[in-house]
PDB file of N, CA, C, O and CB in Angstrom:
ATOM      1  N   MET A   1       0.824  -1.211   0.000  1.00  0.00           N
ATOM      2  CA  MET A   1       0.000   0.000   0.000  1.00  0.00           C
ATOM      3  C   MET A   1       0.858   1.262   0.000  1.00  0.00           C
ATOM      4  O   MET A   1       0.472   2.284  -0.567  1.00  0.00           O
ATOM      5  CB  MET A   1      -0.932   0.006   1.212  1.00  0.00           C
ATOM      6  N   GLU A   2       2.002   1.185   0.628  1.00  0.00           N
ATOM      7  CA  GLU A   2       2.874   2.367   0.686  1.00  0.00           C
ATOM      8  C   GLU A   2       3.291   2.825  -0.715  1.00  0.00           C
ATOM      9  O   GLU A   2       3.327   4.024  -0.991  1.00  0.00           O
ATOM     10  CB  GLU A   2       4.123   2.066   1.531  1.00  0.00           C
ATOM     11  N   MET A   3       3.610   1.867  -1.604  1.00  0.00           N
ATOM     12  CA  MET A   3       4.016   2.223  -2.968  1.00  0.00           C
ATOM     13  C   MET A   3       2.843   2.860  -3.707  1.00  0.00           C
ATOM     14  O   MET A   3       3.038   3.794  -4.484  1.00  0.00           O
ATOM     15  CB  MET A   3       4.528   0.972  -3.737  1.00  0.00           C
ATOM     16  N   PHE A   4       1.631   2.365  -3.475  1.00  0.00           N
ATOM     17  CA  PHE A   4       0.446   2.949  -4.101  1.00  0.00           C
ATOM     18  C   PHE A   4       0.338   4.427  -3.718  1.00  0.00           C
ATOM     19  O   PHE A   4       0.072   5.273  -4.571  1.00  0.00           O
ATOM     20  CB  PHE A   4      -0.838   2.178  -3.678  1.00  0.00           C
ATOM     21  N   LYS A   5       0.543   4.734  -2.447  1.00  0.00           N
ATOM     22  CA  LYS A   5       0.474   6.122  -1.978  1.00  0.00           C
ATOM     23  C   LYS A   5       1.550   6.979  -2.650  1.00  0.00           C
ATOM     24  O   LYS A   5       1.289   8.112  -3.053  1.00  0.00           O
ATOM     25  CB  LYS A   5       0.631   6.181  -0.443  1.00  0.00           C
ATOM     26  N   LYS A   6       2.752   6.430  -2.766  1.00  0.00           N
ATOM     27  CA  LYS A   6       3.851   7.164  -3.408  1.00  0.00           C
ATOM     28  C   LYS A   6       3.492   7.492  -4.859  1.00  0.00           C
ATOM     29  O   LYS A   6       3.719   8.606  -5.330  1.00  0.00           O
ATOM     30  CB  LYS A   6       5.168   6.341  -3.351  1.00  0.00           C
ATOM     31  N   LEU A   7       2.933   6.512  -5.554  1.00  0.00           N
ATOM     32  CA  LEU A   7       2.561   6.728  -6.953  1.00  0.00           C
ATOM     33  C   LEU A   7       1.384   7.694  -7.067  1.00  0.00           C
ATOM     34  O   LEU A   7       1.350   8.513  -7.985  1.00  0.00           O
ATOM     35  CB  LEU A   7       2.213   5.392  -7.625  1.00  0.00           C
ATOM     36  N   ALA A   8       0.428   7.614  -6.160  1.00  0.00           N
ATOM     37  CA  ALA A   8      -0.695   8.552  -6.164  1.00  0.00           C
ATOM     38  C   ALA A   8      -0.188   9.985  -5.950  1.00  0.00           C
ATOM     39  O   ALA A   8      -0.698  10.925  -6.561  1.00  0.00           O
ATOM     40  CB  ALA A   8      -1.727   8.170  -5.068  1.00  0.00           C
ATOM     41  N   LYS A   9       0.803  10.144  -5.090  1.00  0.00           N
ATOM     42  CA  LYS A   9       1.397  11.464  -4.860  1.00  0.00           C
ATOM     43  C   LYS A   9       2.068  11.973  -6.129  1.00  0.00           C
ATOM     44  O   LYS A   9       1.941  13.148  -6.474  1.00  0.00           O
ATOM     45  CB  LYS A   9       2.417  11.410  -3.704  1.00  0.00           C
ATOM     46  N   MET A  10       2.788  11.083  -6.829  1.00  0.00           N
ATOM     47  CA  MET A  10       3.411  11.473  -8.101  1.00  0.00           C
ATOM     48  C   MET A  10       2.351  11.964  -9.083  1.00  0.00           C
ATOM     49  O   MET A  10       2.548  12.967  -9.770  1.00  0.00           O
ATOM     50  CB  MET A  10       4.196  10.288  -8.712  1.00  0.00           C
ATOM     51  N   ILE A  11       1.224  11.249  -9.145  1.00  0.00           N
ATOM     52  CA  ILE A  11       0.141  11.637 -10.049  1.00  0.00           C
ATOM     53  C   ILE A  11      -0.376  13.023  -9.678  1.00  0.00           C
ATOM     54  O   ILE A  11      -0.652  13.835 -10.560  1.00  0.00           O
ATOM     55  CB  ILE A  11      -1.010  10.602 -10.005  1.00  0.00           C
ATOM     56  N   SER A  12      -0.508  13.297  -8.396  1.00  0.00           N
ATOM     57  CA  SER A  12      -1.036  14.593  -7.959  1.00  0.00           C
ATOM     58  C   SER A  12      -0.096  15.742  -8.305  1.00  0.00           C
ATOM     59  O   SER A  12      -0.508  16.902  -8.324  1.00  0.00           O
ATOM     60  CB  SER A  12      -1.289  14.574  -6.461  1.00  0.00           C
ATOM     61  N   GLU A  13       1.163  15.419  -8.578  1.00  0.00           N
ATOM     62  CA  GLU A  13       2.160  16.452  -8.876  1.00  0.00           C
ATOM     63  C   GLU A  13       2.448  16.598 -10.373  1.00  0.00           C
ATOM     64  O   GLU A  13       3.344  17.350 -10.755  1.00  0.00           O
ATOM     65  CB  GLU A  13       3.446  16.140  -8.147  1.00  0.00           C
ATOM     66  N   ILE A  14       1.700  15.887 -11.225  1.00  0.00           N
ATOM     67  CA  ILE A  14       1.894  15.995 -12.680  1.00  0.00           C
ATOM     68  C   ILE A  14       1.515  17.395 -13.141  1.00  0.00           C
ATOM     69  O   ILE A  14       0.421  17.885 -12.859  1.00  0.00           O
ATOM     70  CB  ILE A  14       1.051  14.925 -13.438  1.00  0.00           C
ATOM     71  N   LYS A  15       2.443  18.029 -13.858  1.00  0.00           N
ATOM     72  CA  LYS A  15       2.193  19.368 -14.406  1.00  0.00           C
ATOM     73  C   LYS A  15       2.392  19.396 -15.923  1.00  0.00           C
ATOM     74  O   LYS A  15       1.792  20.222 -16.611  1.00  0.00           O
ATOM     75  CB  LYS A  15       3.119  20.399 -13.738  1.00  0.00           C
ATOM     76  N   THR A  16       3.235  18.494 -16.450  1.00  0.00           N
ATOM     77  CA  THR A  16       3.575  18.485 -17.874  1.00  0.00           C
ATOM     78  C   THR A  16       3.478  17.061 -18.426  1.00  0.00           C
ATOM     79  O   THR A  16       3.355  16.097 -17.670  1.00  0.00           O
ATOM     80  CB  THR A  16       5.001  19.059 -18.102  1.00  0.00           C
ATOM     81  N   GLU A  17       3.534  16.944 -19.753  1.00  0.00           N
ATOM     82  CA  GLU A  17       3.541  15.615 -20.369  1.00  0.00           C
ATOM     83  C   GLU A  17       4.776  14.830 -19.929  1.00  0.00           C
ATOM     84  O   GLU A  17       4.705  13.613 -19.759  1.00  0.00           O
ATOM     85  CB  GLU A  17       3.500  15.730 -21.909  1.00  0.00           C
ATOM     86  N   ASN A  18       5.899  15.509 -19.746  1.00  0.00           N
ATOM     87  CA  ASN A  18       7.099  14.820 -19.271  1.00  0.00           C
ATOM     88  C   ASN A  18       6.875  14.230 -17.880  1.00  0.00           C
ATOM     89  O   ASN A  18       7.317  13.118 -17.593  1.00  0.00           O
ATOM     90  CB  ASN A  18       8.297  15.781 -19.250  1.00  0.00           C
ATOM     91  N   ASP A  19       6.188  14.979 -17.023  1.00  0.00           N
ATOM     92  CA  ASP A  19       5.841  14.464 -15.690  1.00  0.00           C
ATOM     93  C   ASP A  19       4.970  13.220 -15.821  1.00  0.00           C
ATOM     94  O   ASP A  19       5.177  12.229 -15.122  1.00  0.00           O
ATOM     95  CB  ASP A  19       5.108  15.547 -14.852  1.00  0.00           C
ATOM     96  N   ARG A  20       3.994  13.283 -16.728  1.00  0.00           N
ATOM     97  CA  ARG A  20       3.087  12.161 -16.925  1.00  0.00           C
ATOM     98  C   ARG A  20       3.868  10.942 -17.425  1.00  0.00           C
ATOM     99  O   ARG A  20       3.667   9.830 -16.936  1.00  0.00           O
ATOM    100  CB  ARG A  20       1.962  12.538 -17.921  1.00  0.00           C
ATOM    101  N   ASP A  21       4.759  11.152 -18.399  1.00  0.00           N
ATOM    102  CA  ASP A  21       5.569  10.048 -18.930  1.00  0.00           C
ATOM    103  C   ASP A  21       6.423   9.420 -17.829  1.00  0.00           C
ATOM    104  O   ASP A  21       6.535   8.198 -17.743  1.00  0.00           O
ATOM    105  CB  ASP A  21       6.470  10.545 -20.081  1.00  0.00           C
ATOM    106  N   ALA A  22       7.019  10.261 -16.994  1.00  0.00           N
ATOM    107  CA  ALA A  22       7.848   9.755 -15.895  1.00  0.00           C
ATOM    108  C   ALA A  22       6.991   8.964 -14.909  1.00  0.00           C
ATOM    109  O   ALA A  22       7.440   7.954 -14.367  1.00  0.00           O
ATOM    110  CB  ALA A  22       8.566  10.920 -15.170  1.00  0.00           C
ATOM    111  N   THR A  23       5.771   9.417 -14.676  1.00  0.00           N
ATOM    112  CA  THR A  23       4.865   8.726 -13.767  1.00  0.00           C
ATOM    113  C   THR A  23       4.441   7.385 -14.349  1.00  0.00           C
ATOM    114  O   THR A  23       4.430   6.378 -13.640  1.00  0.00           O
ATOM    115  CB  THR A  23       3.635   9.591 -13.472  1.00  0.00           C
ATOM    116  N   PHE A  24       4.090   7.361 -15.642  1.00  0.00           N
ATOM    117  CA  PHE A  24       3.752   6.094 -16.297  1.00  0.00           C
ATOM    118  C   PHE A  24       4.915   5.113 -16.179  1.00  0.00           C
ATOM    119  O   PHE A  24       4.714   3.934 -15.890  1.00  0.00           O
ATOM    120  CB  PHE A  24       3.393   6.324 -17.783  1.00  0.00           C
ATOM    121  N   TRP A  25       6.123   5.604 -16.404  1.00  0.00           N
ATOM    122  CA  TRP A  25       7.316   4.750 -16.319  1.00  0.00           C
ATOM    123  C   TRP A  25       7.457   4.168 -14.913  1.00  0.00           C
ATOM    124  O   TRP A  25       7.737   2.981 -14.747  1.00  0.00           O
ATOM    125  CB  TRP A  25       8.589   5.550 -16.698  1.00  0.00           C
ATOM    126  N   GLN A  26       7.259   5.016 -13.905  1.00  0.00           N
ATOM    127  CA  GLN A  26       7.391   4.566 -12.517  1.00  0.00           C
ATOM    128  C   GLN A  26       6.298   3.553 -12.160  1.00  0.00           C
ATOM    129  O   GLN A  26       6.564   2.569 -11.470  1.00  0.00           O
ATOM    130  CB  GLN A  26       7.332   5.769 -11.556  1.00  0.00           C
ATOM    131  N   ILE A  27       5.078   3.794 -12.626  1.00  0.00           N
ATOM    132  CA  ILE A  27       3.985   2.848 -12.388  1.00  0.00           C
ATOM    133  C   ILE A  27       4.335   1.495 -13.000  1.00  0.00           C
ATOM    134  O   ILE A  27       4.177   0.458 -12.356  1.00  0.00           O
ATOM    135  CB  ILE A  27       2.649   3.384 -12.977  1.00  0.00           C
ATOM    136  N   ASP A  28       4.811   1.508 -14.247  1.00  0.00           N
ATOM    137  CA  ASP A  28       5.203   0.255 -14.916  1.00  0.00           C
ATOM    138  C   ASP A  28       6.311  -0.446 -14.152  1.00  0.00           C
ATOM    139  O   ASP A  28       6.272  -1.663 -13.970  1.00  0.00           O
ATOM    140  CB  ASP A  28       5.658   0.529 -16.357  1.00  0.00           C
ATOM    141  N   ARG A  29       7.286   0.310 -13.709  1.00  0.00           N
ATOM    142  CA  ARG A  29       8.441  -0.261 -12.993  1.00  0.00           C
ATOM    143  C   ARG A  29       7.997  -0.947 -11.700  1.00  0.00           C
ATOM    144  O   ARG A  29       8.425  -2.062 -11.403  1.00  0.00           O
ATOM    145  CB  ARG A  29       9.481   0.842 -12.675  1.00  0.00           C
ATOM    146  N   GLU A  30       7.147  -0.281 -10.945  1.00  0.00           N
ATOM    147  CA  GLU A  30       6.694  -0.857  -9.680  1.00  0.00           C
ATOM    148  C   GLU A  30       5.839  -2.107  -9.917  1.00  0.00           C
ATOM    149  O   GLU A  30       5.889  -3.054  -9.132  1.00  0.00           O
ATOM    150  CB  GLU A  30       5.898   0.186  -8.876  1.00  0.00           C
ATOM    151  N   PHE A  31       5.057  -2.105 -10.998  1.00  0.00           N
ATOM    152  CA  PHE A  31       4.260  -3.280 -11.331  1.00  0.00           C
ATOM    153  C   PHE A  31       5.172  -4.448 -11.716  1.00  0.00           C
ATOM    154  O   PHE A  31       4.972  -5.574 -11.262  1.00  0.00           O
ATOM    155  CB  PHE A  31       3.277  -2.959 -12.478  1.00  0.00           C
ATOM    156  N   GLU A  32       6.174  -4.171 -12.556  1.00  0.00           N
ATOM    157  CA  GLU A  32       7.113  -5.218 -12.979  1.00  0.00           C
ATOM    158  C   GLU A  32       7.846  -5.822 -11.784  1.00  0.00           C
ATOM    159  O   GLU A  32       8.178  -7.007 -11.792  1.00  0.00           O
ATOM    160  CB  GLU A  32       8.127  -4.650 -13.981  1.00  0.00           C
ATOM    161  N   GLN A  33       8.097  -5.018 -10.768  1.00  0.00           N
ATOM    162  CA  GLN A  33       8.776  -5.501  -9.565  1.00  0.00           C
ATOM    163  C   GLN A  33       7.794  -6.077  -8.549  1.00  0.00           C
ATOM    164  O   GLN A  33       8.167  -6.408  -7.424  1.00  0.00           O
ATOM    165  CB  GLN A  33       9.575  -4.372  -8.926  1.00  0.00           C
ATOM    166  N   GLU A  34       6.535  -6.193  -8.963  1.00  0.00           N
ATOM    167  CA  GLU A  34       5.469  -6.769  -8.140  1.00  0.00           C
ATOM    168  C   GLU A  34       5.241  -6.015  -6.821  1.00  0.00           C
ATOM    169  O   GLU A  34       4.900  -6.609  -5.799  1.00  0.00           O
ATOM    170  CB  GLU A  34       5.791  -8.214  -7.841  1.00  0.00           C
ATOM    171  N   LYS A  35       5.440  -4.692  -6.875  1.00  0.00           N
ATOM    172  CA  LYS A  35       5.191  -3.857  -5.696  1.00  0.00           C
ATOM    173  C   LYS A  35       3.767  -3.319  -5.685  1.00  0.00           C
ATOM    174  O   LYS A  35       3.280  -2.851  -4.656  1.00  0.00           O
ATOM    175  CB  LYS A  35       6.183  -2.696  -5.647  1.00  0.00           C
ATOM    176  N   ILE A  36       3.093  -3.390  -6.852  1.00  0.00           N
ATOM    177  CA  ILE A  36       1.674  -3.044  -6.930  1.00  0.00           C
ATOM    178  C   ILE A  36       0.975  -4.124  -7.748  1.00  0.00           C
ATOM    179  O   ILE A  36       1.604  -4.803  -8.558  1.00  0.00           O
ATOM    180  CB  ILE A  36       1.460  -1.618  -7.566  1.00  0.00           C
ATOM    181  N   SER A  37      -0.325  -4.278  -7.532  1.00  0.00           N
ATOM    182  CA  SER A  37      -1.106  -5.298  -8.244  1.00  0.00           C
ATOM    183  C   SER A  37      -1.487  -4.812  -9.643  1.00  0.00           C
ATOM    184  O   SER A  37      -1.330  -3.638  -9.976  1.00  0.00           O
ATOM    185  CB  SER A  37      -2.375  -5.662  -7.445  1.00  0.00           C
ATOM    186  N   ALA A  38      -1.988  -5.737 -10.443  1.00  0.00           N
ATOM    187  CA  ALA A  38      -2.467  -5.389 -11.785  1.00  0.00           C
ATOM    188  C   ALA A  38      -3.627  -4.395 -11.694  1.00  0.00           C
ATOM    189  O   ALA A  38      -3.713  -3.461 -12.491  1.00  0.00           O
ATOM    190  CB  ALA A  38      -2.906  -6.661 -12.555  1.00  0.00           C
ATOM    191  N   ALA A  39      -4.512  -4.600 -10.728  1.00  0.00           N
ATOM    192  CA  ALA A  39      -5.646  -3.685 -10.549  1.00  0.00           C
ATOM    193  C   ALA A  39      -5.164  -2.290 -10.165  1.00  0.00           C
ATOM    194  O   ALA A  39      -5.687  -1.296 -10.670  1.00  0.00           O
ATOM    195  CB  ALA A  39      -6.611  -4.225  -9.475  1.00  0.00           C
ATOM    196  N   ASP A  40      -4.172  -2.203  -9.278  1.00  0.00           N
ATOM    197  CA  ASP A  40      -3.608  -0.899  -8.898  1.00  0.00           C
ATOM    198  C   ASP A  40      -2.933  -0.248 -10.104  1.00  0.00           C
ATOM    199  O   ASP A  40      -3.064   0.958 -10.314  1.00  0.00           O
ATOM    200  CB  ASP A  40      -2.592  -1.056  -7.732  1.00  0.00           C
ATOM    201  N   HIS A  41      -2.215  -1.042 -10.892  1.00  0.00           N
ATOM    202  CA  HIS A  41      -1.537  -0.536 -12.091  1.00  0.00           C
ATOM    203  C   HIS A  41      -2.562   0.116 -13.024  1.00  0.00           C
ATOM    204  O   HIS A  41      -2.361   1.233 -13.501  1.00  0.00           O
ATOM    205  CB  HIS A  41      -0.778  -1.685 -12.827  1.00  0.00           C
ATOM    206  N   GLU A  42      -3.645  -0.587 -13.270  1.00  0.00           N
ATOM    207  CA  GLU A  42      -4.675  -0.079 -14.166  1.00  0.00           C
ATOM    208  C   GLU A  42      -5.312   1.196 -13.606  1.00  0.00           C
ATOM    209  O   GLU A  42      -5.509   2.164 -14.341  1.00  0.00           O
ATOM    210  CB  GLU A  42      -5.747  -1.148 -14.400  1.00  0.00           C
ATOM    211  N   LEU A  43      -5.630   1.200 -12.322  1.00  0.00           N
ATOM    212  CA  LEU A  43      -6.234   2.367 -11.688  1.00  0.00           C
ATOM    213  C   LEU A  43      -5.301   3.579 -11.745  1.00  0.00           C
ATOM    214  O   LEU A  43      -5.732   4.679 -12.093  1.00  0.00           O
ATOM    215  CB  LEU A  43      -6.595   2.049 -10.237  1.00  0.00           C
ATOM    216  N   LEU A  44      -4.037   3.382 -11.407  1.00  0.00           N
ATOM    217  CA  LEU A  44      -3.073   4.488 -11.415  1.00  0.00           C
ATOM    218  C   LEU A  44      -2.877   5.038 -12.821  1.00  0.00           C
ATOM    219  O   LEU A  44      -2.743   6.250 -12.995  1.00  0.00           O
ATOM    220  CB  LEU A  44      -1.728   4.029 -10.842  1.00  0.00           C
ATOM    221  N   TYR A  45      -2.859   4.163 -13.831  1.00  0.00           N
ATOM    222  CA  TYR A  45      -2.744   4.610 -15.219  1.00  0.00           C
ATOM    223  C   TYR A  45      -3.936   5.481 -15.602  1.00  0.00           C
ATOM    224  O   TYR A  45      -3.772   6.523 -16.238  1.00  0.00           O
ATOM    225  CB  TYR A  45      -2.639   3.402 -16.169  1.00  0.00           C
ATOM    226  N   LYS A  46      -5.136   5.051 -15.212  1.00  0.00           N
ATOM    227  CA  LYS A  46      -6.339   5.824 -15.518  1.00  0.00           C
ATOM    228  C   LYS A  46      -6.275   7.199 -14.859  1.00  0.00           C
ATOM    229  O   LYS A  46      -6.581   8.213 -15.486  1.00  0.00           O
ATOM    230  CB  LYS A  46      -7.600   5.069 -15.054  1.00  0.00           C
ATOM    231  N   LEU A  47      -5.876   7.222 -13.596  1.00  0.00           N
ATOM    232  CA  LEU A  47      -5.781   8.503 -12.874  1.00  0.00           C
ATOM    233  C   LEU A  47      -4.750   9.422 -13.507  1.00  0.00           C
ATOM    234  O   LEU A  47      -5.013  10.611 -13.691  1.00  0.00           O
ATOM    235  CB  LEU A  47      -5.424   8.266 -11.402  1.00  0.00           C
ATOM    236  N   ALA A  48      -3.589   8.893 -13.842  1.00  0.00           N
ATOM    237  CA  ALA A  48      -2.539   9.709 -14.459  1.00  0.00           C
ATOM    238  C   ALA A  48      -3.005  10.248 -15.813  1.00  0.00           C
ATOM    239  O   ALA A  48      -2.680  11.375 -16.187  1.00  0.00           O
ATOM    240  CB  ALA A  48      -1.241   8.886 -14.627  1.00  0.00           C
ATOM    241  N   GLY A  49      -3.762   9.438 -16.536  1.00  0.00           N
ATOM    242  CA  GLY A  49      -4.269   9.865 -17.834  1.00  0.00           C
ATOM    243  C   GLY A  49      -5.316  10.962 -17.753  1.00  0.00           C
ATOM    244  O   GLY A  49      -5.532  11.690 -18.722  1.00  0.00           O
ATOM    245  N   MET A  50      -5.962  11.082 -16.611  1.00  0.00           N
ATOM    246  CA  MET A  50      -7.009  12.080 -16.427  1.00  0.00           C
ATOM    247  C   MET A  50      -6.477  13.450 -16.041  1.00  0.00           C
ATOM    248  O   MET A  50      -7.197  14.443 -16.143  1.00  0.00           O
ATOM    249  CB  MET A  50      -7.969  11.613 -15.386  1.00  0.00           C
ATOM    250  N   VAL A  51      -5.240  13.517 -15.604  1.00  0.00           N
ATOM    251  CA  VAL A  51      -4.666  14.787 -15.144  1.00  0.00           C
ATOM    252  C   VAL A  51      -4.491  15.739 -16.323  1.00  0.00           C
ATOM    253  O   VAL A  51      -3.927  15.374 -17.355  1.00  0.00           O
ATOM    254  CB  VAL A  51      -3.306  14.552 -14.434  1.00  0.00           C
ATOM    255  N   GLU A  52      -4.980  16.954 -16.155  1.00  0.00           N
ATOM    256  CA  GLU A  52      -4.796  17.982 -17.175  1.00  0.00           C
ATOM    257  C   GLU A  52      -3.393  18.574 -17.029  1.00  0.00           C
ATOM    258  O   GLU A  52      -2.957  18.909 -15.927  1.00  0.00           O
ATOM    259  CB  GLU A  52      -5.891  19.095 -17.057  1.00  0.00           C
ATOM    260  N   VAL A  53      -2.699  18.695 -18.159  1.00  0.00           N
ATOM    261  CA  VAL A  53      -1.334  19.225 -18.116  1.00  0.00           C
ATOM    262  C   VAL A  53      -1.256  20.546 -18.883  1.00  0.00           C
ATOM    263  O   VAL A  53      -2.115  20.878 -19.701  1.00  0.00           O
ATOM    264  CB  VAL A  53      -0.330  18.200 -18.703  1.00  0.00           C
ATOM    265  N   GLU A  54      -0.185  21.283 -18.579  1.00  0.00           N
ATOM    266  CA  GLU A  54       0.052  22.556 -19.240  1.00  0.00           C
ATOM    267  C   GLU A  54       0.510  22.308 -20.665  1.00  0.00           C
ATOM    268  O   GLU A  54       1.224  21.344 -20.936  1.00  0.00           O
ATOM    269  CB  GLU A  54       1.091  23.392 -18.471  1.00  0.00           C
ATOM    270  N   GLU A  55       0.105  23.163 -21.557  1.00  0.00           N
ATOM    271  CA  GLU A  55       0.553  23.061 -22.952  1.00  0.00           C
ATOM    272  C   GLU A  55       1.920  23.703 -23.109  1.00  0.00           C
ATOM    273  O   GLU A  55       2.268  24.642 -22.392  1.00  0.00           O
ATOM    274  CB  GLU A  55      -0.463  23.726 -23.908  1.00  0.00           C
ATOM    275  N   GLY A  56       2.693  23.183 -24.061  1.00  0.00           N
ATOM    276  CA  GLY A  56       3.984  23.781 -24.390  1.00  0.00           C
ATOM    277  C   GLY A  56       5.000  23.461 -23.372  1.00  0.00           C
ATOM    278  O   GLY A  56       6.149  23.886 -23.492  1.00  0.00           O
TER     279      GLY A  56
END
């Protein structure tokens, strides 16, 4: 659960597409290392995808 919170915090701090890409990468990495479940991976991806980012 601690890793889920860390990733949720990263999502809350997304400001740019680069931030989003870095967050997606981190979510994938934690899933590959079995630190989060498949369901958490999917949920975190959806949340990160919903964040509005600055243009340019």
